[in-house]
C-alpha positions in Angstrom: -10.1 -10.3 -9.8 -7.4 -7.7 -9.4 -4.8 -8.7 -6.7 -2.6 -5.9 -5.5 0.6 -6.9 -3.7 2.8 -4.5 -1.8 6.5 -5.4 -2.2 8.2 -7.2 0.7 10.3 -5.4 3.2 13.2 -3.4 1.7 16.4 -2.1 3.3 14.9 1.4 3.3 11.7 0.1 5.0 13.8 -1.6 7.7 15.7 1.7 8.3 12.5 3.7 8.6 13.0 5.8 5.5 10.4 7.5 3.3 10.8 5.6 0.1 9.5 6.9 -3.2 11.4 6.5 -6.5 14.7 5.7 -4.7 15.6 2.1 -5.3 16.0 -0.1 -2.2 16.7 -3.8 -2.4 14.6 -6.4 -0.5 15.9 -7.7 2.8 16.1 -11.4 3.4 12.9 -11.0 5.4 11.3 -9.2 2.4 12.2 -12.0 0.1 10.7 -14.6 2.5 7.6 -12.5 2.8 7.2 -12.4 -1.0 7.7 -16.1 -1.3 5.0 -16.7 1.3 2.4 -15.0 -0.9 2.5 -17.8 -3.6 -0.8 -19.3 -2.5 -2.4 -15.8 -2.4 -1.7 -15.3 -6.1 -2.2 -18.9 -7.4 -4.1 -18.9 -10.6 -2.9 -15.5 -11.8 -3.3 -15.0 -15.5 -1.2 -11.8 -15.8 1.6 -10.3 -13.6 2.3 -6.6 -13.7 4.9 -4.7 -11.6 6.2 -1.3 -10.8 9.6 -0.6 -12.5 11.4 -0.3 -9.1 13.5 -3.3 -8.2 11.9 -3.9 -4.8 8.6 -4.5 -6.7 10.1 -6.5 -9.6 12.0 -8.8 -7.2 8.8 -9.4 -5.2 7.0 -10.2 -8.4 9.7 -12.8 -9.3 9.6 -14.3 -5.8 5.9 -15.0 -6.1 6.7 -17.9 -8.3 3.8 -17.6 -10.7 5.8 -18.6 -13.8 4.4 -15.6 -15.6 6.4 -13.0 -17.5 6.5 -9.8 -15.5 5.0 -6.8 -17.3 6.4 -3.4 -16.1 3.8 -0.6 -16.0 5.2 2.8 -14.9 1.8 3.9 -13.6 2.3 1.6 -10.6 5.5 3.2 -9.4 5.6 4.8 -6.0 4.7 8.4 -5.5 7.7 10.7 -6.0 8.6 12.3 -2.6 11.0 14.7 -4.2 13.6 16.2 -1.8 12.2 14.1 1.0 12.9 10.8 -0.7 15.2 8.6 1.3 14.9 10.7 4.5 14.0 9.3 7.9 10.3 9.5 8.5 10.8 11.4 11.7 12.9 14.0 9.9 10.1 15.2 7.7 8.9 18.5 9.2 5.5 18.4 10.9 4.1 21.2 8.7 4.9 19.1 5.6 3.0 16.2 7.0 0.1 18.5 7.8 0.0 19.9 4.3 0.2 16.5 2.7 -2.7 15.3 4.9 -4.9 18.3 4.2 -4.3 18.9 0.5 -4.1 16.0 -2.0 -2.7 18.4 -4.6 0.3 19.3 -2.5 3.6 18.1 -4.0 6.9 18.4 -2.2 9.7 20.2 -4.0 10.7 18.1 -6.9 8.0 15.5 -6.1 4.5 14.4 -7.0 1.1 15.0 -5.4 -1.2 12.2 -4.2 -3.8 13.5 -6.7 -1.4 13.1 -9.5 -0.4 9.6 -8.4 -4.1 8.8 -7.9 -4.9 9.9 -11.4 -2.4 7.5 -13.0 -3.4 4.6 -10.8 -7.2 5.1 -11.4 -6.5 5.1 -15.2 -4.5 1.9 -14.8 -7.3 0.3 -12.8 -10.0 1.4 -15.2 -8.0 0.0 -18.1 -7.6 -3.3 -16.5 -11.3 -3.7 -15.7 -12.3 -2.5 -19.2 -10.1 -5.2 -20.8 -12.4 -7.9 -22.3 -10.0 -10.5 -20.9 -9.5 -8.7 -17.6 -10.7 -9.2 -14.1 -14.2 -7.8 -14.7 -15.1 -10.9 -16.7 -14.5 -13.2 -13.8 -12.1 -15.4 -15.8 -9.0 -13.3 -15.4 -6.8 -12.8 -12.3 -4.4 -9.9 -12.7 -1.7 -9.5 -10.0 0.0 -6.1 -9.7 3.0 -5.7 -7.5 3.3 -2.1 -6.4 3.8 0.2 -3.4 1.9 1.7 -0.5 0.6 4.9 -2.2 -0.6 3.3 -5.5 -2.3 0.5 -3.7 -4.1 2.9 -1.4 -5.1 4.9 -4.4 -6.6 1.8 -6.0 -8.5 1.0 -2.8 -9.9 4.5 -2.8 -10.9 4.1 -6.4 -12.7 0.9 -5.6 -14.6 2.6 -2.8 -15.5 5.7 -4.7 -13.3 7.8 -2.4 -11.0 10.7 -3.2 -7.3 10.6 -2.8 -7.5 12.0 0.7 -8.9 8.6 1.8 -5.3 7.2 1.6 -4.5 8.8 5.0 -7.2 6.6 6.6 -5.6 3.3 5.4 -2.7 1.3 6.7 -0.9 -1.1 4.3 1.9 -3.5 5.5 4.8 -4.8 3.5 4.0 -7.9 1.5 0.3 -7.4 2.0 -2.5 -8.5 -0.4 -5.5 -6.4 -1.4 -8.2 -7.7 -3.7 -10.6 -5.8 -5.9 -13.5 -7.5 -7.8 -16.2 -6.2 -10.1 -19.8 -5.9 -9.0 -23.0 -4.8 -10.7 -22.2 -1.2 -9.8 -18.5 -1.2 -10.5 -15.4 -2.1 -8.5 -15.7 -3.7 -5.1 -13.0 -3.9 -2.4 -13.0 -7.6 -1.5 -10.0 -7.6 0.8 -7.5 -5.2 2.1 -4.0 -5.5 3.8 -4.1 -9.3 4.2 -0.7 -10.5 5.4 -0.4 -14.3 5.1 3.2 -14.2 6.3 2.3 -12.6 9.7 3.0 -14.8 12.6 5.3 -17.2 10.6 8.4 -15.2 11.4 
């Protein structure tokens, strides 16, 4: 099984910012959210994280006891000049272009298609690993961000990168992908065990 965890709430999330490669620490709420996911990742045999601190700190808070492997392919999409801006400050025409064209990249940034390609490669590699999640005896946990996890979900469903706009993913959510006779299977999406405990 491949378990994808979106990092807990960061200060930038709490402030309503568009967060890409800009680092933003977890809030106290985000740390509590991450700790509440321990049962969801129990039995993990491998723990991978984006290099950004909000993901690495979430990985540490999961309490798996595993060493955290950093994989650059799970980093958030690069929003270029819009990184760190208030969501409401992004021009409507930019949002329209992003939604209509997966190859659109903001100035200095990265397209959803580019991010999707690196995430799909990472997913394929994990499931081709003889000791990986496709064998049924490996549970790999990846701590990442909203866009890469949506890209992985689209990969599992055989959808293009434009499918990301049809998905909602909360902070500290858990998404599960298994392997079936015909390939990857989305077994669960956007599960939030911490919801209602706050």
